[in-house]
Short mmCIF file of the C-alpha atoms (twelve columns), coordinates in Angstrom:
data_MODEL
# 
_entry.id   MODEL 
# 
loop_
_atom_site.group_PDB 
_atom_site.id 
_atom_site.type_symbol 
_atom_site.label_atom_id 
_atom_site.label_alt_id 
_atom_site.label_comp_id 
_atom_site.label_asym_id 
_atom_site.label_seq_id 
_atom_site.Cartn_x 
_atom_site.Cartn_y 
_atom_site.Cartn_z 
_atom_site.pdbx_PDB_model_num 
ATOM 1   C CA . MET A 1   143.264 101.483 70.322 1 
ATOM 2   C CA . THR A 2   141.989 104.915 69.933 1 
ATOM 3   C CA . GLU A 3   138.994 106.260 71.387 1 
ATOM 4   C CA . THR A 4   136.441 108.511 69.593 1 
ATOM 5   C CA . THR A 5   133.937 110.827 71.504 1 
ATOM 6   C CA . GLU A 6   130.312 111.012 70.541 1 
ATOM 7   C CA . LYS A 7   130.774 114.562 69.598 1 
ATOM 8   C CA . GLU A 8   133.186 113.679 66.465 1 
ATOM 9   C CA . SER A 9   131.408 114.533 63.394 1 
ATOM 10  C CA . PRO A 10  131.187 111.952 60.450 1 
ATOM 11  C CA . ALA A 11  133.576 114.584 58.450 1 
ATOM 12  C CA . ALA A 12  136.184 114.613 61.196 1 
ATOM 13  C CA . ALA A 13  136.229 110.809 61.402 1 
ATOM 14  C CA . SER A 14  138.819 110.510 58.800 1 
ATOM 15  C CA . PRO A 15  140.901 112.552 56.091 1 
ATOM 16  C CA . ASN A 16  140.217 112.381 52.222 1 
ATOM 17  C CA . LEU A 17  141.882 109.159 50.819 1 
ATOM 18  C CA . GLY A 18  141.915 110.806 47.530 1 
ATOM 19  C CA . LEU A 19  139.449 108.394 46.136 1 
ATOM 20  C CA . ALA A 20  138.941 106.808 42.762 1 
ATOM 21  C CA . ASP A 21  135.813 107.147 40.797 1 
ATOM 22  C CA . ASP A 22  134.737 103.779 41.349 1 
ATOM 23  C CA . ASP A 23  135.447 104.183 45.320 1 
ATOM 24  C CA . ARG A 24  133.537 107.457 45.098 1 
ATOM 25  C CA . ARG A 25  130.493 105.504 43.802 1 
ATOM 26  C CA . VAL A 26  130.752 103.025 46.746 1 
ATOM 27  C CA . VAL A 27  131.061 105.918 49.334 1 
ATOM 28  C CA . ALA A 28  127.715 107.300 47.558 1 
ATOM 29  C CA . PHE A 29  125.991 104.236 48.108 1 
ATOM 30  C CA . TYR A 30  126.808 103.381 51.177 1 
ATOM 31  C CA . GLU A 31  126.584 107.039 52.878 1 
ATOM 32  C CA . GLY A 32  122.859 106.962 52.344 1 
ATOM 33  C CA . LEU A 33  122.320 103.212 53.243 1 
ATOM 34  C CA . LEU A 34  121.022 102.665 56.662 1 
ATOM 35  C CA . PRO A 35  120.870 99.074  58.101 1 
ATOM 36  C CA . PHE A 36  118.097 96.598  57.648 1 
ATOM 37  C CA . ARG A 37  114.924 97.758  59.586 1 
ATOM 38  C CA . GLY A 38  114.911 95.901  62.942 1 
ATOM 39  C CA . SER A 39  118.758 94.734  62.581 1 
ATOM 40  C CA . PRO A 40  121.755 97.101  62.857 1 
ATOM 41  C CA . SER A 41  123.687 95.270  60.100 1 
ATOM 42  C CA . ILE A 42  123.434 95.721  56.505 1 
ATOM 43  C CA . HIS A 43  124.776 91.923  55.762 1 
ATOM 44  C CA . LEU A 44  122.478 89.578  54.492 1 
ATOM 45  C CA . GLY A 45  123.416 86.849  56.756 1 
ATOM 46  C CA . PHE A 46  123.153 83.027  57.296 1 
ATOM 47  C CA . TRP A 47  119.729 81.462  57.138 1 
ATOM 48  C CA . ASP A 48  119.109 77.920  58.073 1 
ATOM 49  C CA . GLY A 49  116.085 76.090  59.487 1 
ATOM 50  C CA . THR A 50  116.270 77.934  62.811 1 
ATOM 51  C CA . THR A 51  116.607 81.384  61.729 1 
ATOM 52  C CA . GLY A 52  113.741 83.582  62.599 1 
ATOM 53  C CA . SER A 53  115.023 87.107  61.792 1 
ATOM 54  C CA . HIS A 54  117.564 88.903  60.046 1 
ATOM 55  C CA . ARG A 55  119.283 89.677  63.399 1 
ATOM 56  C CA . GLU A 56  119.732 86.179  64.038 1 
ATOM 57  C CA . ALA A 57  120.994 85.320  60.417 1 
ATOM 58  C CA . VAL A 58  123.821 87.741  60.766 1 
ATOM 59  C CA . ALA A 59  124.952 86.454  64.308 1 
ATOM 60  C CA . ASN A 60  124.529 82.777  62.975 1 
ATOM 61  C CA . MET A 61  126.765 83.849  59.801 1 
ATOM 62  C CA . ASN A 62  129.389 85.579  62.575 1 
ATOM 63  C CA . ARG A 63  129.595 82.470  64.432 1 
ATOM 64  C CA . VAL A 64  129.561 79.891  61.237 1 
ATOM 65  C CA . LEU A 65  132.681 82.173  59.882 1 
ATOM 66  C CA . ALA A 66  134.427 82.245  63.321 1 
ATOM 67  C CA . GLY A 67  133.988 78.598  63.793 1 
ATOM 68  C CA . TRP A 68  135.402 77.854  60.222 1 
ATOM 69  C CA . VAL A 69  138.496 80.046  60.675 1 
ATOM 70  C CA . GLY A 70  139.049 78.911  64.236 1 
ATOM 71  C CA . LEU A 71  138.944 82.403  65.733 1 
ATOM 72  C CA . GLN A 72  140.521 82.377  69.328 1 
ATOM 73  C CA . ALA A 73  140.326 84.984  72.059 1 
ATOM 74  C CA . GLY A 74  143.067 87.683  72.231 1 
ATOM 75  C CA . GLU A 75  143.623 87.555  68.419 1 
ATOM 76  C CA . ARG A 76  143.949 90.561  66.321 1 
ATOM 77  C CA . VAL A 77  141.477 90.712  63.773 1 
ATOM 78  C CA . LEU A 78  141.282 93.256  60.568 1 
ATOM 79  C CA . ASP A 79  137.647 93.812  59.837 1 
ATOM 80  C CA . ALA A 80  137.915 95.131  56.116 1 
ATOM 81  C CA . GLY A 81  135.119 97.002  54.771 1 
ATOM 82  C CA . ARG A 82  133.791 97.368  58.213 1 
ATOM 83  C CA . GLY A 83  130.060 98.747  57.665 1 
ATOM 84  C CA . PHE A 84  128.434 100.233 60.558 1 
ATOM 85  C CA . GLY A 85  130.908 98.357  63.214 1 
ATOM 86  C CA . CYS A 86  128.135 95.303  64.112 1 
ATOM 87  C CA . GLY A 87  130.338 92.807  63.369 1 
ATOM 88  C CA . ALA A 88  133.621 94.190  64.873 1 
ATOM 89  C CA . VAL A 89  131.083 94.635  68.095 1 
ATOM 90  C CA . TRP A 90  130.045 90.823  67.898 1 
ATOM 91  C CA . LEU A 91  133.473 89.607  67.191 1 
ATOM 92  C CA . ALA A 92  134.794 91.851  70.382 1 
ATOM 93  C CA . GLU A 93  131.873 90.607  72.502 1 
ATOM 94  C CA . GLU A 94  131.539 87.137  71.742 1 
ATOM 95  C CA . MET A 95  135.120 86.002  70.687 1 
ATOM 96  C CA . GLY A 96  137.191 87.932  72.664 1 
ATOM 97  C CA . VAL A 97  139.271 89.506  69.798 1 
ATOM 98  C CA . GLN A 98  140.904 92.559  69.000 1 
ATOM 99  C CA . VAL A 99  139.461 94.366  65.993 1 
ATOM 100 C CA . THR A 100 140.695 97.158  63.702 1 
ATOM 101 C CA . GLY A 101 137.840 97.940  61.406 1 
ATOM 102 C CA . ILE A 102 138.851 99.887  58.121 1 
ATOM 103 C CA . ASN A 103 136.411 101.418 55.659 1 
ATOM 104 C CA . ILE A 104 136.364 104.182 53.085 1 
ATOM 105 C CA . VAL A 105 132.832 105.532 54.005 1 
ATOM 106 C CA . PRO A 106 133.472 108.109 56.766 1 
ATOM 107 C CA . ALA A 107 129.752 108.209 57.871 1 
ATOM 108 C CA . GLN A 108 129.883 104.519 58.661 1 
ATOM 109 C CA . ILE A 109 133.292 104.943 60.374 1 
ATOM 110 C CA . TYR A 110 131.447 107.731 62.677 1 
ATOM 111 C CA . GLY A 111 128.642 105.201 63.369 1 
ATOM 112 C CA . ALA A 112 130.919 102.265 63.986 1 
ATOM 113 C CA . ARG A 113 132.912 104.572 66.250 1 
ATOM 114 C CA . ARG A 114 129.657 105.554 68.383 1 
ATOM 115 C CA . LEU A 115 128.647 101.947 68.580 1 
ATOM 116 C CA . ALA A 116 131.807 100.795 69.830 1 
ATOM 117 C CA . HIS A 117 131.976 103.678 72.461 1 
ATOM 118 C CA . ARG A 118 128.455 103.126 73.436 1 
ATOM 119 C CA . ARG A 119 128.954 99.374  74.050 1 
ATOM 120 C CA . GLY A 120 132.096 99.958  76.316 1 
ATOM 121 C CA . LEU A 121 134.479 98.384  73.634 1 
ATOM 122 C CA . SER A 122 136.825 101.124 72.539 1 
ATOM 123 C CA . HIS A 123 139.393 99.380  74.459 1 
ATOM 124 C CA . LEU A 124 139.011 96.241  71.864 1 
ATOM 125 C CA . ILE A 125 137.820 97.992  68.911 1 
ATOM 126 C CA . SER A 126 139.114 100.899 66.671 1 
ATOM 127 C CA . PHE A 127 137.921 102.112 63.244 1 
ATOM 128 C CA . GLU A 128 140.001 103.826 60.465 1 
ATOM 129 C CA . HIS A 129 139.563 105.517 57.254 1 
ATOM 130 C CA . ARG A 130 141.727 103.385 55.048 1 
ATOM 131 C CA . ASP A 131 141.573 101.593 51.689 1 
ATOM 132 C CA . PHE A 132 141.681 97.707  52.190 1 
ATOM 133 C CA . THR A 133 143.658 97.434  48.793 1 
ATOM 134 C CA . LEU A 134 146.356 99.345  50.440 1 
ATOM 135 C CA . THR A 135 146.067 99.559  54.054 1 
ATOM 136 C CA . GLY A 136 149.345 100.942 55.183 1 
ATOM 137 C CA . PHE A 137 149.863 98.378  57.949 1 
ATOM 138 C CA . LEU A 138 152.914 96.515  58.415 1 
ATOM 139 C CA . ASP A 139 153.229 92.966  57.174 1 
ATOM 140 C CA . GLU A 140 151.426 90.345  59.518 1 
ATOM 141 C CA . SER A 141 149.849 93.073  61.796 1 
ATOM 142 C CA . PHE A 142 146.923 90.793  62.154 1 
ATOM 143 C CA . ASP A 143 145.931 87.014  62.968 1 
ATOM 144 C CA . VAL A 144 142.815 86.975  60.608 1 
ATOM 145 C CA . VAL A 145 141.601 89.592  57.793 1 
ATOM 146 C CA . TRP A 146 137.477 89.342  57.937 1 
ATOM 147 C CA . VAL A 147 135.640 90.325  55.284 1 
ATOM 148 C CA . VAL A 148 132.091 89.961  54.943 1 
ATOM 149 C CA . GLU A 149 130.321 91.267  51.578 1 
ATOM 150 C CA . SER A 150 132.625 93.832  50.838 1 
ATOM 151 C CA . ILE A 151 135.253 92.825  48.371 1 
ATOM 152 C CA . CYS A 152 132.550 92.512  45.580 1 
ATOM 153 C CA . HIS A 153 132.659 96.605  45.771 1 
ATOM 154 C CA . THR A 154 136.437 96.867  44.608 1 
ATOM 155 C CA . PRO A 155 137.543 96.453  41.065 1 
ATOM 156 C CA . GLU A 156 141.074 95.555  42.567 1 
ATOM 157 C CA . LYS A 157 140.469 92.206  43.744 1 
ATOM 158 C CA . GLN A 158 143.624 90.913  43.446 1 
ATOM 159 C CA . SER A 159 145.257 93.867  45.051 1 
ATOM 160 C CA . PHE A 160 142.747 93.091  47.846 1 
ATOM 161 C CA . MET A 161 143.866 89.693  47.831 1 
ATOM 162 C CA . ASP A 162 147.697 90.494  47.786 1 
ATOM 163 C CA . GLU A 163 147.023 92.976  50.657 1 
ATOM 164 C CA . ALA A 164 144.989 90.573  52.915 1 
ATOM 165 C CA . ARG A 165 147.964 87.919  52.475 1 
ATOM 166 C CA . ARG A 166 150.480 90.368  53.485 1 
ATOM 167 C CA . GLN A 167 148.392 91.313  56.731 1 
ATOM 168 C CA . ALA A 168 148.000 87.772  57.780 1 
ATOM 169 C CA . LEU A 169 150.740 85.889  55.994 1 
ATOM 170 C CA . GLY A 170 150.722 82.165  55.694 1 
ATOM 171 C CA . ARG A 171 147.187 81.664  55.834 1 
ATOM 172 C CA . ARG A 172 144.756 80.792  52.934 1 
ATOM 173 C CA . PRO A 173 142.534 83.651  51.515 1 
ATOM 174 C CA . VAL A 174 138.971 83.026  51.668 1 
ATOM 175 C CA . PRO A 175 137.265 85.741  49.578 1 
ATOM 176 C CA . ASN A 176 134.025 87.869  50.953 1 
ATOM 177 C CA . ALA A 177 133.729 85.982  54.243 1 
ATOM 178 C CA . VAL A 178 136.885 85.504  56.240 1 
ATOM 179 C CA . SER A 179 139.480 86.584  53.698 1 
ATOM 180 C CA . SER A 180 142.843 85.493  55.173 1 
ATOM 181 C CA . ARG A 181 144.378 83.920  58.385 1 
ATOM 182 C CA . ARG A 182 147.722 84.066  59.628 1 
# 
């Protein structure tokens, strides 16, 4: 996994992907989005009768999804549409997996790298500027493709599903949560 120093700027975090207009709109939206007040995550989470805060709802969602897919320590997870890196940090800390987070929003990649560095998880987590509909990773590079509230932003949903299946060949696709498991 590559380590990013805290001095790296958001602009230096990634090269230009040659984004399509739809992707540029997503980047523009997310460049200015801050996590919900009091919680480092931008996801809605999973609320049940015992959930008292947004932070708890997000952790609950991660627990439910990790249990549902049967995530095991040591597995390789592609976290597609990563956001600010909170989910990747949770996966590494709580589940003991190796996470590669990909995103098209440079400021989020920068923030996610800083978070992993601050938490001492750079050996388990890396973040890259890639399009989740065409990642460039080799076939079956991951055990699980993890996607939470991000495929709704691409008009190329079938391309995403095809790429997720290729990344974790042989497992069923699960849109908008845990997308595929090898």
